[in-house]
N, C-alpha and C positions, 0 to 999 in steps of 0.2 A: 364421899361429895355427890358424886351424881345421883346418890339412890333416895337423897334429900333435896336434891334441885327435883325431878320430872318431878314430884307432886307437889312441890311451891310451883314449879310452872303452871300445873295442867288449873291448882289450883286459881292461879293468877287469870287465866285463859276462859277462863269457865265462871270468873266474875265478870272480866269487860264483857262475852258473851251475854249476863243476866243483864247486867245494862243497860248493855245496849238495848235489847229486848224491853225491857221495861223504858229505857227514854226513849226510844221510837215510842212504843204504846202510847205513852203519855201526848207524844209530839201531835201523834196520829187522832185523838183521841180528842183535844183542842182543835186542831184544824178539823174536823170535820163539828164537832163544835159550834165552832167560829163558822163555817159555811151552810151550816144547817138554819142556825139565826141567821145569816145573809140573805138564804133563800125565803125561808119564810119570811122576813120581812120582805123582797120582793115580790112574794105573792099576795102580803098584807097591799103591797102599793098599786099592783094590776084591779086589785076588786076595786082598790077606791076609784080606778079609771074608771071601770066597766061602768059601776052607775048614774 
């Protein structure tokens, strides 16, 4: 029983880690994209007000 349980546990943990990394990366990229867009919009507004 233990012989089958250990590889299964490792597989579940590995899957969890991979999912966390992928999900974290997607969240980070989404946040970064939003932040860059917001920053670009802010920069555009600043440029317009200087004219």
